[in-house]
N, C-alpha and C positions, 0 to 999 in steps of 0.2 A: 504493500500500500504506500502511495506517495503522499507526503504530508500536504494538507490543504494550504495553498498559498506558497508552497515551496517548489513549485514546478511551473513551467510555462504553459499557458493555455494553447491547445492545438491551433496551429495556423499563425501564432504570433511570431514575429521576426524582429530581432534586436541586433544592433551592431555598435561596436566601439571602433572608431576610426582615428588614425593619426594621418594628417595630410601635410606632406612636405615639412615635417616637424624638425626643427633644430632646437636642441635642449642642452643646457649647461648651467653654470653657476656664475653669477656676477658678470654677465655679459660675455663670458668665455665659453665657446661651444665645446661640448664633449662629443655629441653626435649631430650630424647634419643631414638634412633632406631625407628623413625617415618617413615612409608611408606604409601603413599596415591597416588591417581590419580584422576584428574578431567578431564572429557572427553566432547566432543561436545554433546550438548543436555542434559547434566547432571547438576543438581544443588546440591552442597554439602554444608551442614550447619556445621560450626565449632562452637561448644558450650562448655561451661564449666564455672565454677565460675571465679571471678577475681583472678589474680595472679598465674594462673596455666601454663601460657606460650602461650596463644593464639596469643597475639601480637608478641611475639618472633618468633613463627612459621610463622606468616604472613609476618613479615619483612624478614625472611630468604627465603621464597618462592619468594618474590619480588626482592631479591638480595640486600636489604638494609643492611643485616647482612650476613657475610660469614658463611657457615656451618662449625661447628667444625669437623664433619665427615659426610660421605654420600654425596649425590648429588641431585641437582634439575635439571630436564630435561624438555624441551619444545619440543614436537614433536620429542623426541629422542635426541635432541641436548643439551649438558650440558649448564646450565645457565652461567657458568663461561666463556664460549667461545663466548658469545654474548655481544655486546656493549649495552649500555642503549637504543640507538635508535632501534637496532635490536630487543631487548627484547620488547620494546613498540609496535612494529609492530605485536607482537604475543600475548602479555598479557597487558590488560589495568587495571588500578587501580581506583576504586571509593572510595574516602576517606569518613570518617564519616562526616566531615565538611570541608569547604574550605572558607577562607577569602582572596579574591583577594586584591592586593595592591591598586587597583583603582576600582571605581564603574562602572564596565563594563556592557554594555547591555547583556542580556542573550544570544543572538545570537553570540556575540563576544566571550563570555565565551565558548560556544560550539565549535566554530571554532578553539580554541586553541588545541583541540584534534587532529587536523591534523598535528601538528608540526613534529611528528615522520616521516612524509612522505615528508617533505619539505627540500630543501637545505638551506644553511646558509643565502642566500639573497632572497629566494623565499617568496612570500606572498600567502595566500589562493586564489585559482582560483574560477571562476564562478561555476565550477562543485562542488568545496568544499562548496561554499555558498548554492548551491542547496541541497547538501547532508545534511548540517546542518539544513536547513529549514525543510527538510523531516524528519529528526530525531526528531525534535521538534513536528512535526505534528503526527508522529507515537506514541509518548509518551503523546499526548494530551495537550501539552503546547505551541503550536505554537503562541497563543495569547500573550505570554510573551516575544516574541522575542526582542522587543524594550524596555522592562522594565529593570530597574537596577537590577542586580543580588542580590545586598545587600538589596533590598527593597521587595523582594518576600518572601513567607512563607517558612518554613523549608522543607515541603514536596515538594514544587515547586523547591527549590534549589537542593534537592536530585535528582529529575527528570532531572534537567539541568546537573548535574554531570554525570548521566547515559548517557544522550545524548552526552556529551563530550567524554565519554569513547567509545561510539559507533563510533564516528568520527575517532578514531585511527584505525578502521577497524581490530582490534584484535579479535581473536576468543575465547580467554579465558578472562573472567572478574573476578577480585578479588575485593570484596566489604567488606569494614570494617564497620560492624554494620550499614547497609544502612537504618534501621528504627529507629536508636537511636534518642530520643528526639522528635519523631513525634507523633501526636495524632493518635487515633485508626483508623480513616478513611484513613489518609495518609499512615499509616503502611500497610493497606490492599492494597492500590493503588500501593505502591512500590513493595510489594510481588507479586501482579498480573503482574506487569511489568517484574519482574525477571522471573516468570514462562513463560511469553510470549516470552522472549528472548531465553530461553532454547528451546522452541518449534521452534524457527527459527534457531537453530543449535549452539548457543553459549554454551560454558562450563562455569559454574559459581561456584565460591567458596565464601561463605559469612560467616561472623561471626555474632553471635546473642547472646543476653542474654536471649532470650525467646525460650525454647525448642518447643513451639507450632509452631514457624515459620518453623521448620524442617518438621512437619506434613503438613503444608499448601502448601509449594511450592517446597520441596526438594525431591530428589530421594535417596540421601545418606547423612550420617552424620558422623562427627568425634567428639567424646566426650573425653575431657581431665579432669581428676580428680586430686584433690590435692595430692594424693599419686603417681602421675606420670603415671597412667594407661591411655593409649590412645586406645580407641575403634573406629574402623571404619567399615563401612558396610552400608547396607540399613538402612533407617530411622527406620523401624519397629524392626530391630535387635539391633540397638544401643540405641535408645531412649526408654528405658524400665524403669519400676518403680524401679527395683533394681539398675540400673546404675545411675539414677537420684538421688536416696538416697545416693549412694556412692559419687557422684560428689558434691551435694549441702548440704548434711547433714540434709535433711528434709524428712518428710514422704510425699509421693506424690502418687496420683492415676491417671492412664491413662484411660479415659472414651471415649465413642464414641457418636456422635450425627449425625442425618441425614444431609447429605450435599445437596447442590443445585441440583446436578445431580442424586440424589437418593442414592448415595453411602455413606458410613460412613465417618465422619471426626473425627480424634482423637484429644484430647486435654488433657493437663496436669493440674491436680487440686491438689494444695497443701492442706494438712489437718493441721489445727491449733489445738494446744492442750492448 
């Protein structure tokens, strides 16, 4: 069962776009002339080595940094014309980690996701509580509802943050390294969750340090290299041996293995000298 208000209505289409975007700090460009779009049902993986501007681009898309030139649009509406609350109703953000000031129960943490729909003096309603409980159930962590958020595992915390993002009822989700610091099993669980949300109509852009994640759950990829090249397109077109060598400065091979459904699964294998 999909939580009420946590999935897209059939036929709805939503898109986050960057149009000829140049972003940076204090007037100094870090990335120039970036164009991309993330649409309903699509997962885009943003990859590249440290220091090439992934975080800068992410902050600009979120509106935390003003673009030096170009524009960010949500459903055709310029980001600059939307208030923070209006933006939060369209785009939700899942951070890499989150340390609340108090040891909230997981259910209360998830309920904070409905703030963008509440007035200044309003509290979450019974309907909000039901939606939060259903979001936890959908993600397989309903049993954690009354546990302290600070006492559960990293993978469980990440699932709770995703549930909180779903409570915003936003159609576009931006995830900053959602599998960072997670063990192998929890990484797969989070990636499976991301793939499932795309299947329910959410558009997702996620950053990752692992190019394999693009093959596992993404339809599209954006690769940024140290020399400023920004490649975007389908995963197969972007995550190539030549592009990975250019981005990371290492020799790498892309191989295939049989997948669970009988189709091939691609993986990146670095070669050591």
